[in-house]
N, C-alpha and C positions, 0 to 999 in steps of 0.2 A: 621760354627761357633759353639762353645761350649756354655754351659749354662752361665747365668749371674754371675758375680763375685761381691764380696763385694767392697765397696768403699775403705776400708783399703787395700785390695789386689791390687786394681788399683793403689793406691798411691805408694805402694812398687815397682811396676814395671814400673812406668811412670816417665819420666823426664820432667823438666820444658820446655825444648825446644819443646817437643811434645805437651804439654798442651798449650803453647802459640800459636801454629799453630791452634789448635782447637778453642781457644778463638778468634783468628783473623777471622776465618771463621764464627763463631757465630756473631761477631760484624759487619763484612763487607758483609756477604751474598753471597760471591762467592770465588772460589779458586783464581781467577785472582786478585780481590781486596785485599784478604788476603795476597797474595804473594807480592803485591806492598807495603802494609803496613809494611811487615816484611823484605823487600828487598830480597825476594826469588822468584825463578821461579815457575810458576804454577805447573810444573811437580814435583818440590821438595815438594810443599805443598801436592799434591796428594800422593806422595810416603810416606811422613811422616805420613799422616793420615791413609794410608793403613797399614803401619807398626804398628801404634798405635792400630788400630782396630784388627789386627791379634794378637797382644800381649794380648789384653783384651778379645778377643773372642766374640766381639759384634760389630754391625754396629753403628757408631757414627754420620755419616753425610750422607744425601741423596742429590744427585745432580739432577737437572731438568732444563728444558728450562729457567725458571725464576731465576735460581741461585742455591745456596746450602743452606740447613737448617740443623740444629743440631737436632738429634732425642731427643724427650722429656726425654728418659731414660738417656741421656748423659748430661743433664743440671747440674747434681751434679758435673761432671768433669769441666764444665764451671765455676760453682761457686768456685770450688777449684782453678782453674786457676786465677780467679779474686782475690781471697784471697792471693795467692802467689805473684801476681803482686803487690798488695798493700804492701806486706811485703818487697819485693825487693826494691820498691820505697822508703819505709821508711828507709831501711838499707842504701841506698845511701844518703838520707838526713842526717842520723846520723853519717856518716863517719868522717866528719871534727871534729877535736878536738878543733879547735879555734872557734871563733864566726862565721866564714864563713859557707855558705851553704844556703839551701832553707828552709823557714818556710812557711808551708801551713796553712792558716787561713780560717775557715768557719764561716760565720756570716750572720744574716738577713740583708736585704737591709738597714734598718734603722740605723744600726751601721756603714755602709760603710764610710760616711764622716768623722766620728771621727777616724776610723781605718786608713784611708788614711793619716790623719794628723799625727797620731802616727808613721806610717811606714816611712813617710818622715823624721821625727825627728830622728828615729833610723838609717836610712840609711845615714844621714849626718855624724853620728859618726862611723857607721859600714857599709861602702859601700860594704863589701864582703857578707853581708846578702841579699839574694834575697827572695822576698815575692810572694807567690801565694795566692791572696785573692779571695775566692769563695763566692759570695753572693747568698744565697738560703734560702727559708723559712723553709725547713725541717731541722731537726737535723741530721747532718751526724754522722757516726759511728767513733767518736774519739777513742773509745776503740779499734776498729779494724784498727786504723791508717789511715783512709781515710783523716784525717786532723791532723796536729800537735796541733793546738789550735782551740777550738770551743768557740765562744762568744755566750752566750745564757741567757735566763731569767728563765730557768727551770733546776732543778738539775737532775742528773742521779743516778740510783741505782747501776751502775757498780762499782765493787770493785777495778778495775784497773785504775780508773780515779782519778785524783786530781782536785778538783774544788775550785777556789779561787774567793771570792766575790770581785769585783773591783769597784762597784758603784751602784747607784740606778737610774733607768730610770723613769723620771717624765713626765707625759702627760699633754697636754693642748688642748683647743679647738681653732682651727684656721679657718679663712675664708678669702676670697679675699676682697679687698676694694670694688669691684663691688657688691659682695653679700651684704656686710654690708651697702652700700649706698642704696640698694633696700629694704633690709629687717631688718637691725639692725644698724641704724646709730650711736647709742651710743657705739657700740662694747662692750656692757655689757649685759649679758644674765641672766635673772631671772629664777628661777626654774619653775615657772608657765608659762613661755613662750616657754619652750623646745618643747612641742608637736606641736607648730605652725611652726617649722623650718625644713628645709631639712638637712639631715645628710648623710655624706659619710661614708660607713661602709666597713669593711673587710668581709671575708667569714668564717663563723663558728668560729669566734675568741672570746675569753673572752672579748675583747674590745667592741664587739657588745652587749654583755649582759650588760656591764657597761652603754652603751648609752641607752639601753632600761630601765635599772633601774633608770636612770636620768629622764626618761619620753619621750625619743625620739620615734616617731611613723612613721616618713616619711624617707624612705631610697631610694632615686631615683638612687643612684649609689653605687655599691659594687665592690670590687676587693680585691684579695689576695695580690696584689702588692702594696708596699709602694709608689713606683714611680707613679703608676696609681692614687692612692688616692690623692697624693700631686698635680698631674696634674689636677685632677678633681676639687680640691679646688681652684687652681689658676684660673681655667676657670669659677669660680663662681657657681659650681654645688651644693654647700652646705657647711655645717660646718663639719670639719674633726677632729676626736680625734687622735692627732699625738704625738709621742714622742717629747719632747721639742727640742732636737738637730735637728730633721727633720724639724719641723715647723719653727724654727728660721733660718735655712739655706736658706729658700726661702724668698727673700726680699719682694715679692708681697703678702705674707700672713700676716695677723694681728692676734695677740693673743687676744682672747675674754675673758673679765673678767667674771668669773663665781664663785659664792660663794661656792656651795657644793664641798666637796673634790673630786678630780679626782684620778684615780688609779696611783699607783707607782709599779714598778717591780724591784726586785733585779737583778743585772747583774753579771754573773759568767764567768770566763774563765776556760775551762776544758782542761786538757792534760793527756796523758798516764803517769803512774808512771815511766816508763822506761826513760822518757824524762826529768825528774826533774833535772838532772845534765848536760844536754846538754847546752853548753854556749849560743848559739844563741836563744834557747827557753827561757832561763832565762832572757836574755836581752829583748826579745820581750814581755814576760809576765810582767816584771816590768814596761816597757814603757806603756803597755796597762793599767795597774793599775793606773799609774800616769795620763794618759790622760783621763781615764774614771772617775776619782774621782769627777769631777764636771759635770757629764752628765746632771743633771737637770738644 
């Protein structure tokens, strides 16, 4: 093998077909599993990788009894393959000139019920729009086209993104009837009573700081999952600070009257500038704006 080459030189001499074989081996951990994922024979996977290594002058993959692994020096190529894959997927989603096609939406769990209602309304009028809704706590790379639309409460500094404010997320304190019967029959919480109650918190969230600022001291249950916090509240584990749509969606939870102001957050929908004229994106964006106008 000759000396290492720059990433730019690799790109010039490398095809997508070769890179997707490398990516499949990285993801699946063996030539056999990679071949199955790509619909190729194991020998074809090995031959493609061998040719790729020969053209680049470096070893990319090591095979052993437990499978195959990509060399650390080849992870740049894996990252390039993932970037190209996202680009090809985005191009396929953009092809349709009508409203038809796939819209991929990323949002936190708390937005899912409202988004499902919006999607159902849109698809009644536009059944040719197909939706992929990914619920996750992290902010996906909308600028890198990992999603077409990102629903979020924080703005981005990216210059390629268009962010539209679509509503305001209002929060409230919620608890189960069983907790209220035991600890707070009035369902009304005074500021000087906060320290005596159990609260359900998230993990390293600004909402936790809000609860502490209100005087909360007891946190017997914490979770980064909205679903887990709601479930804990339903089971009587304490009082949860929840977005109003989330708390109201659970019939067994009761909103607690509380005088001090609770936090609100702006809600934005972000999309790449290149998508601003794509019909299905505009249809979905406008529908989300209408559906989220009364989030509180």
